[in-house]
C-alpha positions in Angstrom: 158.5 241.2 159.3 157.2 239.6 156.1 156.3 236.4 158.1 154.2 238.5 160.6 152.4 240.2 157.8 151.6 236.8 156.4 150.2 235.6 159.7 148.1 238.7 160.0 146.7 238.2 156.5 145.7 234.6 157.4 144.0 235.8 160.5 142.0 238.4 158.8 140.8 235.9 156.3 139.8 233.4 159.1 137.5 235.2 161.6 136.9 232.1 163.5 140.5 232.1 164.7 140.1 235.7 165.9 136.9 234.8 167.8 138.6 231.8 169.5 141.5 233.9 170.5 139.2 236.5 172.0 137.2 233.9 173.9 140.4 232.4 175.4 141.8 235.8 176.2 138.5 236.9 178.0 137.3 233.9 179.8 140.7 232.3 180.4 141.9 235.3 182.4 138.6 235.2 184.5 139.0 231.5 185.2 142.7 232.0 186.3 141.5 234.5 188.8 138.9 232.3 190.4 139.4 230.0 193.4 139.4 226.3 192.7 136.1 224.6 193.3 137.6 222.3 195.9 138.3 225.4 197.9 134.6 226.5 197.7 132.7 223.4 198.5 132.5 220.9 201.3 131.2 217.7 199.8 128.6 215.9 202.0 128.4 212.1 201.9 125.8 211.6 204.6 123.1 213.6 206.2 121.5 213.1 209.7 118.3 214.7 211.0 117.4 214.9 214.7 114.9 216.6 216.9 116.2 219.2 219.3 115.4 218.4 222.9 113.0 220.7 224.7 112.1 222.4 221.5 109.0 221.9 219.3 110.2 223.7 216.2 114.0 223.3 216.0 115.7 220.7 214.0 119.4 219.6 214.1 121.2 218.7 210.9 124.4 216.6 210.9 126.6 216.5 207.8 129.4 214.0 207.3 131.6 216.1 205.1 134.6 215.3 202.8 136.7 218.4 202.6 139.2 218.3 199.7 142.5 220.1 200.4 144.6 221.2 197.4 148.2 220.6 198.3 151.3 219.2 196.8 150.1 215.8 198.1 146.3 215.6 197.9 144.8 215.0 201.3 141.3 214.3 202.7 139.5 215.5 205.8 136.3 214.0 207.2 134.2 216.0 209.7 130.8 215.7 211.2 129.3 219.2 211.3 126.2 219.9 213.4 123.8 222.9 213.1 120.4 223.8 214.5 117.6 225.8 212.9 113.9 226.5 212.8 113.8 224.4 209.5 116.1 222.0 207.6 116.9 224.8 205.2 118.0 227.1 207.9 120.1 224.5 209.6 121.9 223.7 206.4 122.7 227.4 206.0 124.2 227.5 209.4 126.2 224.4 208.7 127.6 226.1 205.6 128.6 229.1 207.8 130.2 226.8 210.3 132.2 225.2 207.6 133.1 228.4 205.7 132.2 226.7 202.5 129.2 225.9 200.3 127.5 222.7 201.1 127.2 220.3 198.1 124.8 217.3 198.2 125.6 215.7 194.8 127.5 212.9 196.6 125.2 212.1 199.5 124.7 208.4 199.7 122.9 208.0 203.1 120.1 209.9 204.8 120.0 209.0 208.6 116.9 209.9 210.6 116.3 209.4 214.3 113.4 207.0 215.1 111.6 209.7 217.1 111.4 211.8 214.0 109.6 209.1 212.1 107.0 208.9 214.9 105.8 212.4 213.9 106.4 212.8 210.1 109.8 212.9 208.5 108.4 213.2 204.9 108.3 217.0 204.9 112.0 217.4 205.6 112.9 214.5 203.2 110.7 216.2 200.6 112.7 219.4 200.9 116.0 217.6 200.5 114.8 215.9 197.3 113.1 218.9 195.7 115.2 221.8 196.7 118.6 220.2 197.3 118.3 217.7 194.5 119.2 214.7 196.6 119.3 211.6 194.5 116.4 209.3 194.7 118.9 206.4 195.0 120.1 207.8 198.4 119.7 205.1 201.1 117.3 206.0 204.0 118.2 204.6 207.4 116.3 205.0 210.7 118.3 204.6 214.0 117.6 204.5 217.7 120.5 206.8 218.5 120.9 210.4 217.6 121.6 210.7 213.9 124.7 212.8 214.7 126.1 210.1 216.9 125.4 207.6 214.2 127.3 209.7 211.7 130.3 210.0 214.0 130.4 206.2 214.2 130.1 206.0 210.4 133.0 208.5 210.1 135.1 206.2 212.3 134.0 203.1 210.5 134.8 204.5 207.0 138.1 205.8 208.2 139.5 202.8 209.9 137.6 199.6 208.8 137.6 197.6 205.7 133.9 197.2 206.2 132.0 200.3 205.0 128.6 201.5 206.0 127.5 201.1 202.4 128.2 197.4 202.8 126.0 197.1 205.8 123.2 198.9 204.1 123.3 197.9 200.4 123.1 194.1 200.8 120.1 194.2 203.1 117.7 193.3 200.3 119.4 190.0 199.6 118.1 188.5 202.9 114.6 187.4 203.8 114.9 189.0 207.2 115.6 192.6 206.0 114.9 195.4 203.6 116.8 198.0 201.6 115.1 201.4 201.5 115.9 204.5 199.4 114.2 207.8 198.9 112.6 206.4 195.8 111.0 203.4 197.6 109.9 205.7 200.4 108.1 208.2 198.2 106.8 205.6 195.8 105.0 204.1 198.8 104.0 207.4 200.4 102.4 208.9 197.3 101.1 205.6 196.0 97.6 204.2 196.8 98.9 202.2 199.7 100.5 205.3 201.4 102.9 202.8 203.0 106.6 202.1 202.9 109.4 200.3 204.7 112.6 202.0 206.1 115.7 200.1 207.2 116.5 200.3 210.8 120.1 200.1 212.0 120.9 200.3 215.7 123.8 202.1 217.4 124.5 200.4 220.7 127.1 200.3 223.5 129.5 197.4 223.7 127.4 194.9 221.8 128.8 191.6 220.9 126.8 191.6 217.6 127.6 194.0 214.7 130.5 196.1 213.6 132.3 197.8 216.6 134.0 201.2 216.2 135.4 203.8 218.6 133.1 206.8 218.5 133.5 210.1 220.3 131.3 210.7 223.4 131.8 214.4 223.3 129.1 216.9 222.3 131.3 218.8 219.9 131.8 218.0 216.3 134.1 215.1 215.4 137.6 215.9 214.2 139.7 214.6 211.4 139.6 210.9 210.7 143.1 210.6 212.1 142.6 212.6 215.3 142.4 211.0 218.7 139.9 211.9 221.5 140.4 211.5 225.2 136.7 210.7 225.6 135.9 207.6 223.5 133.7 204.5 223.9 133.0 201.5 221.8 129.9 201.8 219.6 128.4 199.0 217.6 126.6 199.5 214.4 124.1 196.7 214.3 121.9 195.5 211.4 119.6 192.8 212.9 117.0 193.0 210.2 114.7 195.5 212.0 112.6 197.7 209.8 110.3 200.6 210.3 106.7 200.2 208.8 105.5 203.7 207.8 102.1 204.9 206.8 101.6 208.5 205.5 105.2 209.2 206.4 104.9 208.1 210.1 106.2 205.1 211.9 103.3 202.8 212.9 105.2 199.7 213.8 108.7 198.6 214.5 109.2 195.2 212.7 111.8 192.7 213.9 113.6 190.3 211.6 111.0 187.6 212.0 108.3 190.0 211.1 110.2 190.9 207.9 110.7 187.3 207.1 107.0 186.8 207.1 106.3 189.9 205.0 109.2 189.4 202.5 107.8 185.9 201.6 104.8 187.9 200.3 106.9 190.5 198.6 109.3 188.0 197.0 112.2 190.3 197.4 115.0 188.2 198.7 117.5 185.5 197.6 118.9 184.3 200.9 117.4 183.0 204.1 116.4 179.8 205.9 113.3 177.8 206.9 113.2 175.5 210.0 110.8 172.7 210.8 110.5 171.3 214.3 109.9 167.8 215.5 110.1 166.2 212.1 110.1 162.4 211.5 110.3 160.3 208.3 112.3 157.3 207.2 115.6 159.3 207.6 115.0 161.4 210.7 113.3 160.9 214.0 111.9 163.9 216.0 114.5 166.2 214.3 114.9 169.9 213.9 115.7 170.6 210.2 117.1 173.8 208.9 116.9 174.4 205.2 118.8 177.2 203.4 116.9 179.1 200.7 119.0 179.7 197.5 116.2 180.9 195.2 112.6 181.9 195.5 109.8 183.3 193.2 106.3 184.6 193.7 103.7 185.1 191.1 100.5 186.9 192.0 97.4 186.5 189.8 94.3 188.5 190.6 90.6 188.3 189.7 87.1 189.4 190.9 84.3 187.0 191.8 80.9 188.5 192.9 82.6 191.8 193.6 85.2 190.2 195.8 88.9 190.4 194.8 90.9 187.3 194.9 94.7 187.1 194.9 96.3 183.8 193.9 100.0 183.7 195.0 102.1 181.0 193.6 105.3 180.7 195.7 108.3 178.6 194.5 111.1 178.1 197.1 114.3 176.2 196.3 116.0 174.9 199.4 118.9 172.7 200.6 119.1 170.9 203.9 122.1 172.4 205.8 121.6 171.3 209.4 119.7 168.5 211.3 119.5 168.2 215.0 117.9 165.0 216.5 117.0 164.0 220.1 120.5 162.8 220.8 121.7 166.4 220.2 123.9 165.2 217.4 124.3 168.0 214.7 124.7 167.0 211.1 125.8 169.6 208.7 125.5 169.5 204.9 123.4 166.4 205.1 122.9 164.6 201.8 119.1 164.8 201.4 118.6 165.5 197.8 115.7 163.0 197.5 113.5 164.8 199.9 110.6 162.7 201.1 107.0 163.7 200.3 106.4 164.2 204.0 109.3 166.7 204.3 108.0 168.6 201.2 104.6 168.8 202.8 106.0 170.0 206.1 107.9 172.7 204.4 105.0 173.9 202.3 102.9 174.0 205.4 105.5 176.1 207.2 105.8 178.6 204.2 102.1 178.9 204.1 102.0 179.6 207.8 104.8 182.2 207.5 103.0 184.0 204.7 99.7 184.1 206.6 101.3 185.7 209.6 102.9 188.3 207.4 99.5 189.0 205.9 98.0 189.5 209.3 100.6 192.1 210.1 99.8 194.1 207.0 96.0 193.8 207.5 96.3 194.8 211.2 98.2 198.0 210.2 96.3 198.6 206.9 99.7 198.7 205.0 99.6 197.4 201.5 103.4 197.2 200.9 102.9 194.3 198.6 101.0 196.7 196.2 97.9 194.5 195.8 95.9 197.6 195.1 97.7 198.4 191.9 97.5 194.8 190.7 93.7 194.7 191.2 93.2 198.2 189.8 95.2 197.5 186.7 93.3 194.2 186.2 89.9 195.8 186.3 89.6 199.5 187.4 85.8 199.5 187.5 85.6 196.4 189.5 88.2 197.8 192.0 86.2 201.0 192.4 82.9 199.2 193.0 84.7 197.0 195.6 86.1 199.9 197.5 82.7 201.7 197.5 81.1 198.7 199.0 83.4 198.9 202.1 82.6 200.8 205.3 86.3 201.8 205.5 88.0 202.0 202.1 91.4 202.1 203.8 90.8 198.7 205.2 90.5 196.9 201.9 93.3 194.3 202.7 91.0 192.7 205.3 88.4 192.1 202.6 90.6 190.5 199.9 90.8 186.7 199.7 94.4 185.4 199.4 95.0 181.9 198.2 98.6 180.8 198.9 100.1 177.9 196.9 103.7 177.1 198.0 105.8 174.7 196.0 109.1 173.4 197.5 112.1 172.2 195.5 115.3 170.7 196.9 118.8 170.7 195.4 
C-alpha cells in the first residue's frame, strides 16, 4: 500500500506522465478498434484508359491492383478491374465499388493509354490524375495499339510469371538511339512549354509475334483473375517494344514515329548511349565495297545559339564515339569485332557525312510537324529574349519558327 501511494505521489508531481497515459488510453483503444489499412485499400500499380465503343462521352478505366490479404502467411492477389463512367473520376469511383475497397494511387508506376485516345486529346484525363489523385510525375506513360485493359492483363501475366518485368521493357528505353522514355513530367513539360510538343513511348500488344516478350493473356471480356488462376480461353500475346513513339502536339497525336524516325531525332536530342551507324558500299585500303556497322558507345551534343540580322542560328557540335563491330564485303564474308582502331580518314568522313544526313532528316520531321521537342525556343529565348520576340513577330506564322532557324551541324567521329 505504501508503494502504491509512492507511485501516485510521483505521478501527481509529473503531469507529463499522466498526459501520456491519457493519450495512450484514448487513442490506443480507438486504433485497436479500427480495421487494418490493408483491409481498406486496393493498391493500384498501373492504370489504363480506353474509349468506350459506340459512345462519345464514356471512358473505361482499367486498374491493375495489388490486394494485400492479412493472414497467417502473407499472400498477394493481382487483379485487373474495369469500370466505365462519364468521366475518369466517375469510372474510378465505380472501380472502387467493384473492389469493395478504396483505390490508392500512391504506388502507380505506369499509365497506359490507347492510341485512339491520343488522337483526340488525352491531356485532360491525365491532368485529372495528376492534380486530383496525386499521381507521381515520375509515372511512366505508355501508348499502345490494343485496348489498355488487354495490355494490363498481359502485364499482369508478365509480372506474375516472368523474370522480365514491364518496368524493364519501359525504363531502359532511353538508353537507345531508337527509342524514348516518357513520364508524366516530360509529357506536361512539353505540353505546357513553348513548344507544346512531347514524345510518348509506344509499346505494341500483338498476337503470336516472334519479336518481343510473349505471355499468355486472357481473351475473355471479364476481369482477370488471380495471378495463379487458369483460364480456358487463353492466347499468346506479345508485348513488343520496337522503338515506336507517338509525337504529340497540344496533347494530341500528330505522327506515329518508327524506330528509324526516332534515331534521326535522338541524334539532335543527344539523349542516348547505345545504338549503331551503318555505311554502305565503302572502300578504302582495308575494305572493298563493304557494308560497315559501327556500335555507338558514347555521344554528346552541344548547341550554341546566336542571332545574325534577326535570324537565329543554332550551331550543333556532335561528338560520337564508335567501334566497328561488323563488316560485310562482296564475297558475303562477315567479320565481327574487326580490329579497326586506326580508322582511315575516308571512313571518318563517311561516318560524319552519315551522321549529318541522319540529323538533317530528323530536323525535317520536326519542321514538317512544327514540333520543337529539342527545345530550341528556350535556348534562343534565354540567349536574347528581345531578339527572339522580334524574330517571331517577323514571321507570318509564329508556330512555324523551326523552318526559319538556321542549323549548322558539325559532327565529329572518334573510334575506340
